[in-house]
ZANUFI-98499 format. One record per residue (C-alpha): residue number from 1; residue in three letters; chain; x negated, y negated, z negated. Coordinates in steps of 0.05 Angstrom, whole numbers, padded with zeros to 5 digits. Layout:
<pts>
{NUM,'Ala','A',{X,Y,Z}} ...
</pts>
This chain:
<pts>
{1,'Met','A',{-00229,-00028,-00475}} {2,'Ala','A',{-00180,-00018,-00418}} {3,'Leu','A',{-00204,00033,-00368}} {4,'Phe','A',{-00146,00025,-00320}} {5,'Glu','A',{-00123,-00043,-00299}} {6,'Ser','A',{-00093,-00053,-00230}} {7,'Gly','A',{-00047,-00097,-00191}} {8,'Asn','A',{-00017,-00031,-00166}} {9,'Pro','A',{00040,-00015,-00214}} {10,'Ala','A',{00036,00058,-00196}} {11,'Leu','A',{-00032,00065,-00230}} {12,'Ser','A',{-00046,00042,-00300}} {13,'Glu','A',{-00087,00059,-00361}} {14,'Lys','A',{-00026,00080,-00402}} {15,'Arg','A',{-00001,00128,-00349}} {16,'Phe','A',{-00067,00164,-00343}} {17,'Arg','A',{-00081,00164,-00417}} {18,'Asp','A',{-00012,00193,-00433}} {19,'Thr','A',{-00024,00252,-00387}} {20,'Val','A',{-00088,00269,-00423}} {21,'Leu','A',{-00054,00265,-00491}} {22,'Asp','A',{00010,00301,-00471}} {23,'Asp','A',{-00020,00360,-00432}} {24,'Val','A',{-00071,00412,-00449}} {25,'Val','A',{-00119,00406,-00390}} {26,'Thr','A',{-00173,00456,-00372}} {27,'His','A',{-00227,00448,-00320}} {28,'Glu','A',{-00187,00488,-00270}} {29,'Asn','A',{-00124,00446,-00273}} {30,'Ala','A',{-00157,00378,-00282}} {31,'Met','A',{-00153,00319,-00234}} {32,'Thr','A',{-00212,00309,-00187}} {33,'Val','A',{-00230,00252,-00140}} {34,'Lys','A',{-00238,00301,-00082}} {35,'Gly','A',{-00169,00331,-00095}} {36,'Thr','A',{-00137,00262,-00097}} {37,'Leu','A',{-00168,00241,-00031}} {38,'Gln','A',{-00146,00307,00001}} {39,'Lys','A',{-00075,00295,-00021}} {40,'Phe','A',{-00078,00224,00003}} {41,'Gly','A',{-00098,00250,00072}} {42,'Phe','A',{-00038,00297,00070}} {43,'Leu','A',{00008,00239,00053}} {44,'Met','A',{-00021,00198,00110}} {45,'Ile','A',{-00004,00255,00159}} {46,'Met','A',{00068,00253,00134}} {47,'Val','A',{00070,00177,00143}} {48,'Leu','A',{00045,00185,00215}} {49,'Gly','A',{00097,00238,00229}} {50,'Thr','A',{00158,00196,00210}} {51,'Ser','A',{00125,00134,00239}} {52,'Phe','A',{00122,00169,00306}} {53,'Tyr','A',{00196,00186,00300}} {54,'Ser','A',{00215,00113,00287}} {55,'Trp','A',{00171,00089,00343}} {56,'Lys','A',{00202,00139,00391}} {57,'Glu','A',{00272,00116,00371}} {58,'Phe','A',{00254,00044,00386}} {59,'Ala','A',{00221,00061,00452}} {60,'Glu','A',{00283,00098,00474}} {61,'Gly','A',{00327,00038,00459}} {62,'Gly','A',{00357,00065,00396}} {63,'Ser','A',{00375,00022,00336}} {64,'Val','A',{00318,00024,00285}} {65,'Met','A',{00351,-00020,00233}} {66,'Pro','A',{00381,00040,00198}} {67,'Leu','A',{00311,00071,00196}} {68,'Ile','A',{00281,00007,00169}} {69,'Leu','A',{00334,00003,00114}} {70,'Thr','A',{00328,00077,00098}} {71,'Gly','A',{00253,00073,00094}} {72,'Ala','A',{00251,00009,00053}} {73,'Ile','A',{00307,00027,00004}} {74,'Gly','A',{00289,00101,00000}} {75,'Gly','A',{00216,00085,-00010}} {76,'Leu','A',{00231,00034,-00065}} {77,'Ile','A',{00276,00082,-00103}} {78,'Val','A',{00226,00139,-00099}} {79,'Ala','A',{00169,00093,-00119}} {80,'Leu','A',{00207,00070,-00181}} {81,'Val','A',{00224,00141,-00201}} {82,'Val','A',{00153,00168,-00192}} {83,'Ser','A',{00125,00109,-00231}} {84,'Phe','A',{00164,00133,-00292}} {85,'Lys','A',{00164,00208,-00279}} {86,'Lys','A',{00092,00219,-00259}} {87,'Glu','A',{00098,00295,-00268}} {88,'Trp','A',{00146,00295,-00209}} {89,'Ser','A',{00094,00264,-00163}} {90,'Pro','A',{00077,00329,-00127}} {91,'Tyr','A',{00148,00326,-00099}} {92,'Leu','A',{00163,00252,-00097}} {93,'Ala','A',{00097,00228,-00068}} {94,'Pro','A',{00110,00266,-00002}} {95,'Ala','A',{00182,00239,-00001}} {96,'Tyr','A',{00154,00168,-00009}} {97,'Ala','A',{00106,00180,00049}} {98,'Leu','A',{00164,00203,00093}} {99,'Phe','A',{00206,00141,00076}} {100,'Glu','A',{00147,00094,00086}} {101,'Gly','A',{00133,00126,00154}} {102,'Leu','A',{00203,00109,00177}} {103,'Phe','A',{00195,00037,00155}} {104,'Val','A',{00124,00026,00180}} {105,'Gly','A',{00137,00060,00247}} {106,'Ala','A',{00198,00017,00262}} {107,'Ile','A',{00164,-00047,00241}} {108,'Ser','A',{00103,-00030,00282}} {109,'Ala','A',{00146,-00015,00344}} {110,'Tyr','A',{00180,-00082,00336}} {111,'Tyr','A',{00114,-00119,00332}} {112,'Ser','A',{00087,-00080,00391}} {113,'Ala','A',{00146,-00100,00434}} {114,'Ala','A',{00146,-00172,00411}} {115,'Phe','A',{00072,-00181,00428}} {116,'Ala','A',{00069,-00136,00489}} {117,'Ala','A',{00049,-00194,00533}} {118,'Lys','A',{00003,-00234,00488}} {119,'Ala','A',{-00028,-00178,00447}} {120,'Pro','A',{-00014,-00109,00476}} {121,'Asn','A',{-00064,-00077,00428}} {122,'Ile','A',{-00038,-00110,00364}} {123,'Ile','A',{-00019,-00044,00331}} {124,'Ile','A',{-00085,-00009,00348}} {125,'Asn','A',{-00122,-00070,00322}} {126,'Ala','A',{-00082,-00071,00258}} {127,'Val','A',{-00093,00004,00246}} {128,'Gly','A',{-00167,-00003,00261}} {129,'Leu','A',{-00176,-00063,00215}} {130,'Thr','A',{-00138,-00028,00159}} {131,'Leu','A',{-00181,00035,00164}} {132,'Gly','A',{-00244,-00007,00170}} {133,'Thr','A',{-00226,-00048,00110}} {134,'Ala','A',{-00209,00014,00069}} {135,'Val','A',{-00276,00047,00086}} {136,'Ala','A',{-00314,-00017,00072}} {137,'Met','A',{-00280,-00024,00004}} {138,'Tyr','A',{-00296,00048,-00013}} {139,'Leu','A',{-00369,00039,00005}} {140,'Leu','A',{-00373,-00026,-00034}} {141,'Tyr','A',{-00344,00009,-00094}} {142,'Ser','A',{-00385,00072,-00087}} {143,'Phe','A',{-00451,00033,-00083}} {144,'Arg','A',{-00426,-00013,-00139}} {145,'Val','A',{-00434,-00074,-00095}} {146,'Ile','A',{-00367,-00095,-00123}} {147,'Lys','A',{-00356,-00072,-00195}} {148,'Ala','A',{-00288,-00065,-00226}} {149,'Thr','A',{-00305,-00106,-00288}} {150,'Glu','A',{-00252,-00130,-00336}} {151,'Lys','A',{-00256,-00201,-00309}} {152,'Phe','A',{-00251,-00176,-00237}} {153,'Lys','A',{-00190,-00134,-00255}} {154,'Ser','A',{-00156,-00192,-00290}} {155,'Val','A',{-00165,-00239,-00230}} {156,'Ile','A',{-00139,-00188,-00179}} {157,'Ile','A',{-00080,-00167,-00223}} {158,'Thr','A',{-00060,-00239,-00234}} {159,'Ala','A',{-00065,-00256,-00160}} {160,'Thr','A',{-00026,-00194,-00141}} {161,'Met','A',{00030,-00209,-00190}} {162,'Gly','A',{00031,-00281,-00165}} {163,'Ile','A',{00040,-00257,-00093}} {164,'Ala','A',{00095,-00208,-00114}} {165,'Ile','A',{00133,-00262,-00152}} {166,'Phe','A',{00125,-00311,-00094}} {167,'Tyr','A',{00152,-00260,-00044}} {168,'Leu','A',{00211,-00246,-00091}} {169,'Ile','A',{00228,-00320,-00096}} {170,'Val','A',{00225,-00328,-00021}} {171,'Trp','A',{00270,-00267,-00011}} {172,'Val','A',{00322,-00294,-00061}} {173,'Met','A',{00320,-00363,-00028}} {174,'Arg','A',{00332,-00332,00041}} {175,'Met','A',{00392,-00294,00013}} {176,'Phe','A',{00423,-00360,-00006}} {177,'Gly','A',{00407,-00392,00062}} {178,'Phe','A',{00344,-00429,00042}} {179,'Asp','A',{00284,-00415,00087}} {180,'Asn','A',{00236,-00472,00075}} {181,'Met','A',{00174,-00428,00073}} {182,'Thr','A',{00166,-00427,00149}} {183,'Phe','A',{00090,-00421,00144}} {184,'Leu','A',{00100,-00348,00124}} {185,'His','A',{00120,-00333,00195}} {186,'Glu','A',{00082,-00386,00235}} {187,'Gly','A',{00012,-00388,00263}} {188,'Ser','A',{-00004,-00454,00229}} {189,'Ala','A',{-00069,-00465,00191}} {190,'Leu','A',{-00031,-00458,00126}} {191,'Gly','A',{00004,-00395,00149}} {192,'Ile','A',{-00060,-00362,00172}} {193,'Gly','A',{-00097,-00383,00109}} {194,'Phe','A',{-00042,-00353,00065}} {195,'Ser','A',{-00044,-00288,00103}} {196,'Leu','A',{-00120,-00284,00097}} {197,'Phe','A',{-00113,-00294,00022}} {198,'Val','A',{-00061,-00239,00016}} {199,'Val','A',{-00102,-00191,00059}} {200,'Ala','A',{-00162,-00204,00015}} {201,'Ile','A',{-00123,-00190,-00048}} {202,'Ala','A',{-00093,-00126,-00019}} {203,'Ala','A',{-00163,-00103,00001}} {204,'Leu','A',{-00192,-00117,-00068}} {205,'Asn','A',{-00135,-00077,-00099}} {206,'Leu','A',{-00168,-00016,-00066}} {207,'Ile','A',{-00228,-00027,-00111}} {208,'Leu','A',{-00182,-00022,-00172}} {209,'Asp','A',{-00148,00040,-00143}} {210,'Phe','A',{-00214,00075,-00131}} {211,'Asp','A',{-00237,00058,-00201}} {212,'Met','A',{-00173,00084,-00233}} {213,'Ile','A',{-00175,00149,-00195}} {214,'Glu','A',{-00248,00159,-00214}} {215,'Gln','A',{-00234,00144,-00287}} {216,'Gly','A',{-00173,00189,-00287}} {217,'Ala','A',{-00215,00247,-00263}} {218,'Ala','A',{-00269,00230,-00314}} {219,'Met','A',{-00217,00231,-00370}} {220,'Gly','A',{-00192,00299,-00348}} {221,'Ala','A',{-00121,00280,-00327}} {222,'Pro','A',{-00077,00339,-00306}} {223,'Lys','A',{-00078,00365,-00235}} {224,'Tyr','A',{-00011,00334,-00215}} {225,'Met','A',{-00042,00265,-00226}} {226,'Glu','A',{-00079,00276,-00161}} {227,'Trp','A',{-00012,00267,-00126}} {228,'Tyr','A',{00002,00207,-00169}} {229,'Gly','A',{-00065,00175,-00153}} {230,'Ala','A',{-00055,00190,-00078}} {231,'Phe','A',{00013,00158,-00081}} {232,'Gly','A',{-00015,00095,-00113}} {233,'Leu','A',{-00069,00091,-00061}} {234,'Leu','A',{-00018,00098,-00005}} {235,'Val','A',{00022,00040,-00034}} {236,'Thr','A',{-00038,-00005,-00027}} {237,'Ile','A',{-00057,00020,00042}} {238,'Val','A',{00013,00008,00070}} {239,'Trp','A',{00014,-00062,00039}} {240,'Leu','A',{-00054,-00077,00069}} {241,'Tyr','A',{-00033,-00053,00138}} {242,'Leu','A',{00031,-00094,00139}} {243,'Glu','A',{-00006,-00157,00117}} {244,'Ile','A',{-00060,-00147,00170}} {245,'Leu','A',{-00005,-00137,00222}} {246,'Arg','A',{00028,-00202,00199}} {247,'Leu','A',{-00039,-00239,00203}} {248,'Leu','A',{-00052,-00214,00274}} {249,'Ser','A',{00017,-00234,00295}} {250,'Lys','A',{00005,-00305,00270}} {251,'Leu','A',{-00062,-00309,00305}} {252,'Asn','A',{-00032,-00285,00371}} {253,'Ser','A',{00028,-00331,00366}} {254,'Arg','A',{-00014,-00394,00368}} {255,'Asn','A',{-00011,-00434,00432}} 
</pts>
């Protein structure tokens, strides 16, 4: 029976199982849930640090496009490497957090300026909703209101992969000058409905992440997997925040 199934490619059964088989783990150097959450908190501080830098550059009239590209490309490269070299996660997870901060900060500053008149608190609202959703998902998981059953995992994984493939197709189409998916950026009923669906899937991915981290600790994965688990959780949180921000922008762009 699969213990780890997630729409988050950073966390999977094989990756955790391999660490248990490949390393001699004692109680002192084993992964724990508490340690993983502590490291996630550290990564979030790093994200906030570089986010502030990007925001400051935008506020001072500087060009943030280089920061967006650096954050997006750098984050993607680091994420790919750490996904295959999990033992490097104590070093690469912080690097990923720094890159993501550059990207998220610049994007947030852009949205804040674009909606300064209609929704001056759009960023605060997005952050608040993201934190609230994360806490709610953690409580729902902790009290087993939502259980990470095999059927639940399969549905969320399939939906997540579908979203990823759809975004990839849209991106390729835009590269060739085709941009027929206007609802992705508009506040129409279809656009808002799609964003609500994506936000829901992103939020439910947190359930899978919590389950994998808990199972990894139960299996006695090595200590460095705390960084790997924190990295995977950060991937989902950043995705959730960006989707909530997009949803709020659609809601506030309606006449």
